[in-house]
ZAMAR-448999 format. One line per field, with one value per atom (N, C-alpha, C): residue in three letters; x, y, z. Coordinates in pm, 1 decimal. Atoms other than C-alpha are relative to their C-alpha. Example, Ala and Ser with C-alpha at 12.3 -4.5 7.8 and 13.67 -1.06 7.14 Angstrom:
rest: ALA_ALA_ALA_SER_SER_SER
xx: 89.0_1230.0_90.0_-82.0_1367.0_-77.0
yy: -119.0_-450.0_120.0_-119.0_-106.0_109.0
zz: 0.0_780.0_0.0_-6.0_714.0_73.0
END
This chain:
rest: MET_MET_MET_LYS_LYS_LYS_ILE_ILE_ILE_PRO_PRO_PRO_ASN_ASN_ASN_ASN_ASN_ASN_ALA_ALA_ALA_ALA_ALA_ALA_ARG_ARG_ARG_ALA_ALA_ALA_ILE_ILE_ILE_ALA_ALA_ALA_PHE_PHE_PHE_LEU_LEU_LEU_LEU_LEU_LEU_LEU_LEU_LEU_PHE_PHE_PHE_VAL_VAL_VAL_ALA_ALA_ALA_GLY_GLY_GLY_VAL_VAL_VAL_ARG_ARG_ARG_ALA_ALA_ALA_PHE_PHE_PHE_ALA_ALA_ALA_ALA_ALA_ALA_ASP_ASP_ASP_GLY_GLY_GLY_GLY_GLY_GLY_ILE_ILE_ILE_ILE_ILE_ILE_GLY_GLY_GLY_ARG_ARG_ARG_TYR_TYR_TYR_ALA_ALA_ALA_LEU_LEU_LEU_ILE_ILE_ILE_ILE_ILE_ILE_GLY_GLY_GLY_LYS_LYS_LYS_ASN_ASN_ASN_ASP_ASP_ASP_GLY_GLY_GLY_GLY_GLY_GLY_GLN_GLN_GLN_ASP_ASP_ASP_ARG_ARG_ARG_VAL_VAL_VAL_MET_MET_MET_LEU_LEU_LEU_ARG_ARG_ARG_PHE_PHE_PHE_ALA_ALA_ALA_ALA_ALA_ALA_THR_THR_THR_ASP_ASP_ASP_ALA_ALA_ALA_ILE_ILE_ILE_ALA_ALA_ALA_PHE_PHE_PHE_SER_SER_SER_THR_THR_THR_VAL_VAL_VAL_LEU_LEU_LEU_GLN_GLN_GLN_GLU_GLU_GLU_MET_MET_MET_GLY_GLY_GLY_GLY_GLY_GLY_LEU_LEU_LEU_GLU_GLU_GLU_LYS_LYS_LYS_SER_SER_SER_ARG_ARG_ARG_GLN_GLN_GLN_VAL_VAL_VAL_LEU_LEU_LEU_LEU_LEU_LEU_ILE_ILE_ILE_GLU_GLU_GLU_PRO_PRO_PRO_SER_SER_SER_PHE_PHE_PHE_THR_THR_THR_ASP_ASP_ASP_ILE_ILE_ILE_HIS_HIS_HIS_ASP_ASP_ASP_GLY_GLY_GLY_PHE_PHE_PHE_ALA_ALA_ALA_ARG_ARG_ARG_ILE_ILE_ILE_THR_THR_THR_GLU_GLU_GLU_VAL_VAL_VAL_ILE_ILE_ILE_LYS_LYS_LYS_ASN_ASN_ASN_GLU_GLU_GLU_GLN_GLN_GLN_VAL_VAL_VAL_SER_SER_SER_LEU_LEU_LEU_ARG_ARG_ARG_ARG_ARG_ARG_SER_SER_SER_GLU_GLU_GLU_PHE_PHE_PHE_ILE_ILE_ILE_VAL_VAL_VAL_TYR_TYR_TYR_TYR_TYR_TYR_SER_SER_SER_GLY_GLY_GLY_HIS_HIS_HIS_SER_SER_SER_ASP_ASP_ASP
xx: 28.9_11775.2_73.2_-105.8_11998.2_-117.6_115.8_11824.7_78.8_-91.7_11923.1_44.1_-72.2_12135.9_-105.6_88.3_11859.8_-83.7_137.6_11589.3_110.1_-93.0_11901.4_8.9_-29.4_11961.6_-136.2_156.0_11568.0_-32.5_47.1_11527.7_93.8_-99.1_11852.2_-36.3_9.1_11756.9_-159.9_123.0_11365.4_42.5_-32.8_11512.2_69.7_-83.8_11747.4_-104.2_108.5_11460.2_-66.0_112.0_11199.0_79.3_-90.3_11490.6_11.4_-51.1_11554.8_-132.5_139.1_11168.7_-26.0_64.7_11129.7_76.6_-88.2_11425.2_-52.7_76.1_11241.4_-180.6_172.1_10866.1_-3.2_44.9_10904.6_44.5_-59.5_10976.5_-113.9_113.4_10666.9_-61.7_17.6_10566.3_68.0_-109.2_10854.3_15.6_-26.1_10918.6_-123.9_116.0_10658.3_46.4_-42.6_10697.2_-105.2_89.2_10508.0_55.0_-31.8_10511.0_-104.2_58.9_10392.0_43.6_-12.1_10373.6_-51.1_41.8_10338.1_3.8_4.2_10259.2_-33.5_18.1_10266.6_34.8_-46.7_10256.3_-7.1_-12.6_10161.8_92.2_-133.4_10462.1_-55.3_41.4_10267.6_-27.9_31.7_10194.2_101.2_-111.7_10528.6_85.9_-84.8_10619.3_-72.5_54.2_10572.5_-61.2_59.9_10322.8_48.9_-68.8_10486.4_-100.4_94.7_10330.5_-4.7_6.9_10421.0_31.1_-8.1_10494.5_-128.0_77.6_10160.8_-42.5_-1.7_10158.9_114.6_-123.0_10511.7_-10.2_30.0_10393.1_-93.2_95.3_10082.5_69.3_-71.3_10319.5_76.9_-119.7_10569.0_-77.0_95.8_10267.0_-23.0_40.2_10163.6_133.4_-121.1_10508.6_44.8_-16.9_10532.0_-71.0_99.0_10232.7_3.8_21.4_10255.7_151.2_-137.2_10628.9_85.4_-55.6_10732.4_-60.2_70.7_10455.2_-49.7_33.4_10371.2_-153.0_145.1_9996.2_-67.6_37.0_9791.8_-42.9_43.6_9670.2_105.3_-134.0_10032.6_64.2_-68.0_10080.6_-120.5_108.1_9908.4_60.4_-41.4_9929.7_-90.5_51.2_9855.6_28.8_-13.6_9810.8_-55.7_29.6_9822.0_-51.6_25.7_9810.6_29.8_-21.6_9791.8_119.1_-90.9_10044.9_-81.6_76.8_9781.0_-31.4_-4.4_9716.1_116.0_-120.3_10057.7_37.0_3.5_10065.5_-80.1_100.2_9757.9_67.5_-59.2_9917.2_97.8_-103.1_10196.4_-51.3_59.6_9966.8_-80.0_67.5_9764.6_106.3_-81.9_10047.2_95.4_-64.4_10207.5_-100.4_116.8_9860.9_28.1_-26.3_9912.6_129.3_-141.7_10252.2_-29.4_38.8_10167.5_-83.5_85.2_9872.3_63.2_-25.9_10067.8_140.4_-148.5_10407.5_10.1_-32.5_10334.5_25.7_-25.0_10372.7_95.4_-98.2_10643.7_150.9_-142.4_11039.0_51.3_-52.3_11099.6_-93.0_85.7_10938.6_76.0_-82.3_11067.0_-106.5_67.2_10913.9_85.9_-14.1_10945.5_-80.6_52.6_10890.7_40.8_-52.7_10857.6_-74.6_18.2_10815.8_13.7_-18.5_10763.2_-62.7_52.3_10731.5_106.4_-89.1_10908.7_74.9_-89.4_11224.5_28.7_-42.8_11246.6_-134.7
yy: 105.0_11788.3_-56.5_22.7_11605.1_-53.7_51.9_11543.0_-136.3_83.2_11218.7_16.6_-42.9_11192.7_-9.3_21.0_11046.7_89.6_-77.5_11321.7_136.9_-106.2_11589.4_-2.2_-1.4_11461.4_34.1_-31.1_11446.8_154.1_-146.6_11808.1_83.9_-75.0_11930.8_-19.0_-2.9_11780.6_40.9_-42.0_11897.2_167.9_-160.4_12259.4_41.3_-24.1_12247.6_-5.4_40.0_12090.7_97.6_-94.2_12352.9_147.2_-134.8_12640.0_7.8_17.8_12493.7_25.2_-0.2_12495.6_135.9_-133.8_12836.3_63.3_-90.6_12978.2_-12.6_-14.0_12866.1_46.3_-12.1_12953.7_110.8_-132.4_13269.2_-50.4_43.2_13073.4_27.7_-9.8_13196.1_-136.0_93.2_12845.6_-81.7_72.4_12727.6_-140.1_127.2_12468.7_-77.2_66.1_12198.5_-107.9_94.0_12023.6_-64.3_104.9_11695.9_-60.8_79.0_11455.2_-100.7_124.3_11128.7_-57.7_25.2_11093.6_-130.9_117.6_10749.7_-25.8_26.0_10674.4_-131.0_175.3_10284.9_-32.7_75.1_10189.7_-107.6_178.3_9835.4_-40.7_70.9_9652.8_-147.0_121.3_9324.3_-88.0_77.3_9039.3_-43.0_37.2_8956.1_151.2_-141.9_9347.9_55.5_-61.0_9569.3_129.7_-133.7_9861.2_84.3_-146.3_10173.9_87.1_-95.6_10458.8_156.9_-131.8_10764.1_6.5_8.1_10660.2_97.0_-82.1_10793.4_170.3_-148.8_11120.1_72.3_-85.8_11215.8_-7.6_-26.8_11154.8_122.5_-109.2_11384.2_122.7_-104.9_11637.5_54.1_-40.5_11630.0_44.3_-53.4_11699.7_135.8_-147.9_11989.6_86.8_-93.0_12127.0_41.9_-46.6_12109.4_117.0_-92.6_12289.0_139.9_-111.0_12549.2_112.0_-85.7_12639.0_-11.0_15.7_12479.4_50.3_-52.1_12610.2_-97.4_113.5_12248.2_7.0_12.5_12279.2_-152.3_148.5_12020.0_-73.1_96.7_11917.5_-63.4_44.3_11836.3_-97.5_112.6_11574.1_-110.4_114.9_11228.0_-51.8_60.3_11138.1_-113.5_140.5_10755.6_-6.2_58.0_10654.4_-155.9_131.3_10281.4_-68.5_16.4_10214.9_-168.7_126.4_9859.2_-1.5_-15.5_9786.9_32.8_-73.2_9861.3_148.6_-137.3_10165.4_101.2_-46.2_10269.7_32.6_1.1_10172.0_96.1_-148.5_10404.9_113.7_-109.1_10662.4_65.5_-36.0_10666.7_13.5_-13.5_10643.2_111.5_-124.4_10941.3_133.3_-125.7_11180.7_15.8_-1.5_11052.0_88.4_-57.0_11174.4_164.2_-130.4_11496.4_82.1_-56.0_11565.6_-29.1_-15.2_11484.5_94.5_-108.2_11720.0_151.2_-132.3_12002.2_28.6_0.8_11931.5_93.1_-89.8_12126.4_116.6_-127.9_12457.2_14.9_3.3_12371.9_-35.7_17.3_12380.8_-132.8_123.8_12112.7_-25.3_40.8_11901.7_-90.7_58.6_11785.4_-103.7_92.7_11466.1_-71.7_60.9_11371.2_-95.4_119.1_11024.0_15.5_6.6_11044.4_-152.9_129.3_10691.4_-10.7_3.8_10664.3_-109.6_137.5_10306.7_-101.6_86.7_9989.3_-13.1_-11.8_9976.0_-153.2_155.6_9584.6_-64.8
zz: 99.5_13017.5_-85.0_82.5_12810.3_-146.4_124.4_12430.7_-64.8_81.4_12266.6_-111.6_131.9_11986.0_-95.2_122.0_11759.3_8.3_6.0_11856.9_-15.9_59.8_11824.3_-135.9_138.6_11484.8_-95.0_61.8_11383.8_12.0_12.1_11522.2_-119.4_98.0_11307.6_-111.8_151.0_11002.6_-24.3_53.3_11019.3_36.9_25.6_11075.5_-95.4_164.0_10789.2_-95.4_90.7_10597.6_-20.9_17.7_10671.4_-39.9_40.5_10632.7_-159.3_177.8_10277.8_-78.1_76.0_10186.8_4.9_-29.6_10324.6_-86.1_76.2_10123.6_-157.7_142.1_9785.9_-14.4_-1.1_9926.0_-112.9_110.2_9678.8_-120.3_138.1_9371.2_-104.5_129.8_9178.1_-48.4_65.9_9133.5_-88.8_95.7_8942.6_58.7_-68.0_9205.3_48.1_-71.6_9310.3_86.1_-99.6_9628.6_59.1_-71.4_9736.8_111.4_-117.5_10005.3_8.5_-46.9_10114.1_125.6_-142.1_10466.1_76.7_-32.0_10623.9_150.1_-120.6_10998.5_44.8_-26.0_11120.5_132.7_-122.4_11488.3_-1.3_8.3_11416.6_-89.5_73.2_11307.7_-11.8_34.4_11290.1_123.3_-106.8_11511.3_91.5_-88.8_11663.4_51.7_-31.8_11716.1_106.8_-94.3_11998.4_-71.4_49.6_11909.1_27.3_-32.7_11885.6_47.5_-93.9_12082.4_-113.9_79.6_11835.3_-152.5_91.3_11507.0_-97.5_64.7_11368.7_31.0_-27.7_11581.9_-61.4_76.9_11433.8_-137.2_118.6_11085.5_-20.4_32.7_11143.4_60.1_-29.1_11319.9_-95.3_115.1_11026.5_-125.7_110.9_10783.9_51.8_-33.9_10994.5_7.4_-15.1_11016.7_-152.9_101.2_10666.2_-73.6_47.1_10593.1_80.3_-71.2_10857.7_4.5_29.4_10826.3_-133.3_133.5_10504.0_-105.4_109.2_10283.1_-107.8_62.2_10163.2_-0.6_-17.0_10064.9_49.9_-37.0_10203.7_-117.6_121.6_9845.9_-72.2_36.8_9783.9_75.9_-109.5_10051.0_-13.7_-56.9_10133.2_91.8_-136.9_10466.4_26.4_-2.7_10547.0_131.8_-165.2_10922.9_0.2_17.5_10978.2_-111.4_170.6_10594.1_8.1_45.9_10442.1_-105.4_130.9_10166.6_-100.0_115.8_9923.1_13.5_-29.7_10089.6_-36.1_41.5_10050.9_-154.7_160.9_9675.6_-43.5_35.3_9638.3_21.5_-36.9_9824.6_-105.0_90.5_9574.6_-128.0_83.0_9292.0_-10.5_-49.6_9452.3_-57.1_12.5_9473.1_-148.9_147.8_9125.1_-78.1_72.7_8989.3_-7.6_-32.6_9158.6_-72.5_70.9_9028.7_-156.2_133.0_8673.8_-33.1_43.6_8670.2_30.8_-15.4_8773.3_-82.0_71.3_8602.1_-128.7_126.6_8280.1_55.1_-52.7_8476.1_81.0_-90.7_8692.7_-90.9_61.2_8595.6_74.8_-51.8_8854.4_154.0_-111.3_9120.3_94.0_-96.4_9444.1_84.7_-93.3_9661.5_86.4_-128.5_10004.0_42.6_-41.5_10140.1_168.5_-154.8_10542.7_17.3_-57.5_10703.4_136.7_-179.4_11105.6_9.2_-24.0_11211.4_-14.5_-22.5_11240.7_-125.0_93.6_10996.1_-80.0_77.8_10898.4_21.4
END
């Protein structure tokens, strides 16, 4: 079975990302990693409903937790969010980062979006 180029690129990116996160897992709390993860199947009235955007976002969140060591408390996962929900999600993760910033040397922030692109 041949893997489509887009899927192969996504898998390669994810593996490299997880390897990078794991490489810094023993940093003693010096680096704080955070993520805002969004999955939206519904692209609007004139758009075809996507089938896997939401489940992709959930899977990405799980991979970050289980393989990347990113604590659930440092993630905001939004499924089928409205514009306001996304705005609030950014505000929530910003607050988490601000509260932990004092004890960190560096913060890294990931935004993952799975859904319609335009």
